[in-house]
KELO-538922 format. One line per field, with one value per residue (C-alpha): residue number from 1; residue in three letters; x, y, z. Coordinates in pm, whole numbers, plus 50000, padded with zeros to 5 digits. Example, Ala and Ser with C-alpha at 12.3 -4.5 7.8 and 13.67 -1.06 7.14 Angstrom:
<nodes>
seq <- (1;2)
type <- (ALA;SER)
east <- (51230;51367)
north <- (49550;49894)
up <- (50780;50714)
</nodes>
This chain:
<nodes>
seq <- (1;2;3;4;5;6;7;8;9;10;11;12;13;14;15;16;17;18;19;20;21;22;23;24;25;26;27;28;29;30;31;32;33;34;35;36;37;38;39;40;41;42;43;44;45;46;47;48;49;50;51;52;53;54;55;56;57;58;59;60;61;62;63;64;65;66;67;68;69;70;71;72;73;74;75;76;77;78;79;80;81;82;83;84;85;86;87;88;89;90;91;92;93;94;95;96;97;98;99;100;101;102;103;104;105;106;107;108;109;110;111;112;113;114;115;116;117;118;119;120;121;122;123;124;125;126;127;128;129;130;131;132;133;134;135;136;137;138;139;140;141;142;143;144;145;146;147;148;149;150;151;152;153)
type <- (MET;ARG;GLN;THR;ARG;LEU;SER;VAL;ILE;VAL;LEU;LEU;LEU;PHE;SER;THR;TRP;LEU;PHE;GLY;CYS;LYS;ASN;ALA;ASP;HIS;SER;ASN;GLU;LEU;MET;ASP;GLY;PRO;VAL;GLY;SER;SER;TYR;TYR;TYR;VAL;ARG;ASN;GLN;THR;ASP;SER;ASP;LEU;LEU;ALA;GLU;PHE;PRO;ILE;PRO;PHE;TYR;ASP;ARG;THR;ILE;ASP;LYS;MET;ILE;LEU;VAL;ASP;SER;ILE;ILE;GLN;ILE;PRO;HIS;GLN;THR;THR;LEU;LYS;ILE;PHE;GLU;ASP;SER;ASN;PHE;GLY;PHE;ASN;PRO;ILE;PRO;SER;HIS;ALA;PHE;LYS;GLU;MET;ARG;PHE;TYR;ARG;ILE;ALA;GLY;GLU;GLN;LYS;THR;LEU;VAL;LEU;ASN;ILE;LYS;PRO;VAL;THR;ASN;GLU;GLN;TRP;ILE;SER;LYS;ILE;ILE;SER;ARG;ASP;GLN;TYR;GLY;TYR;GLY;LEU;THR;GLU;TYR;GLN;PHE;VAL;VAL;LYS;LYS;GLU;ASP;LEU;GLN)
east <- (83031;82938;82566;82604;82764;82489;82224;82384;82397;82032;81933;82122;81965;81619;81673;81796;81495;81250;81384;81584;81296;81096;81128;81010;80997;80758;80955;80917;80541;80326;80144;79798;79612;79568;79887;79932;80228;80373;80634;80810;80949;81140;81092;81390;81259;81575;81872;82106;82186;82082;82188;81903;81988;81727;81723;81494;81380;81548;81490;81824;81777;82112;81985;81612;81501;81439;81724;81758;81999;82104;82009;82183;82051;82164;81877;81983;81824;81488;81426;81191;81338;81191;81381;81205;80922;80743;80471;80294;80031;79713;79769;79883;80224;80236;80539;80549;80583;80861;81068;81150;81389;81513;81819;81901;82249;82365;82654;82941;83238;83346;83168;82812;82620;82302;82026;81706;81632;81285;81228;80976;80843;80467;80218;80092;80432;80371;80145;79966;79819;79627;79739;79523;79303;79151;78813;78964;79103;79466;79685;79949;79990;80257;80385;80587;80793;80866;81180;81156;81425;81257;81274;81655;81861)
north <- (41169;41097;41096;41430;41585;41445;41583;41930;41924;41816;42086;42352;42243;42239;42585;42725;42584;42703;43053;43122;43077;43365;43684;43995;44213;43972;44012;43642;43634;43529;43833;43787;44048;44199;44286;44513;44476;44685;44631;44938;44949;45207;45213;45375;45500;45697;45610;45622;45371;45523;45473;45515;45612;45633;45596;45320;45258;44969;44849;44818;44576;44670;45021;44932;45194;45267;45413;45514;45312;45425;45179;45200;45017;45034;45053;44990;45202;45088;44846;44815;44695;44619;44836;44772;44585;44681;44535;44650;44527;44730;44931;44911;45081;45375;45537;45842;45609;45403;45685;46035;46114;45953;46058;45939;45960;45909;45664;45736;45509;45569;45904;45960;46283;46380;46410;46390;46455;46378;46533;46484;46169;46196;45921;46103;46050;45674;45454;45206;44868;44655;44294;44135;44230;44025;44078;44346;44552;44449;44277;44353;44675;44741;45096;45211;45530;45621;45815;45977;46149;46488;46439;46440;46756)
up <- (76821;76461;76545;76729;76421;76201;76438;76428;76047;76024;76274;76075;75747;75901;76057;75727;75548;75815;75869;75556;75315;75455;75255;75437;75124;74945;74620;74543;74594;74303;74169;74028;73827;73483;73295;72998;72761;72481;72211;72071;71716;71514;71138;70970;70635;70562;70341;70642;70911;71242;71601;71852;72210;72482;72859;72986;73344;73523;73879;74060;74351;74505;74582;74581;74331;73965;73762;73396;73182;72834;72565;72226;71921;71559;71310;70949;70676;70538;70827;71122;71450;71793;72040;72371;72540;72858;73081;73394;73635;73619;73301;72940;72898;72657;72488;72718;73018;72861;72705;72823;72537;72216;72018;71669;71519;71162;71143;70906;70971;71331;71354;71474;71419;71605;71342;71551;71918;72053;72397;72538;72379;72328;72251;71941;71773;71762;71550;71777;71692;71941;71904;72176;72472;72753;72916;73145;72856;72913;72657;72398;72201;71938;71894;71595;71565;71202;71113;70768;70565;70620;71000;71000;71050)
</nodes>
C-alpha cells in the first residue's frame, strides 16, 4: 500500500514536470536580438516644485494587452530627475513612443494647479544624448525635457 502511494506521487510529480513545464504562449522563451534602451529625465529649472503626470504603457498579463497607467512623480525645483526608462527589441525607444501626454502641476500645500500640458509629446521637445551604441546601432540614449519658468502658465 505504501509503495503504491509512493508510485502515484512519483507519477504525479513526473507528469507535472513533463507536461506542466510547457508554455504554449512562449512568454518564457529566451529572446535574442538587438535591444535599444532609453532613460527619460525632467529638468525643473523653475522656482516651483512640480508634479509630473503622464500615462505610460504597461502590459497587463491578466487581459493580455497593453494599457496606459498614470505615473505621478514629484520634481523639486532646480533638480533633474529620471522619470522613466524604456527598452525594446529591434529599435531605440524615443519620447513620442513612450509618452502621449505630460501634465505638470505646481504644488502649493495640498493644492495642485495645472501649469503646463504637453500634448502631443514630440521628440523635438527633448534633448538627446547617446550614451552607448553596439555594432548594430542599438544601445542607451538619455532624453531630457527641460521645464523653464517661461514655460509655465
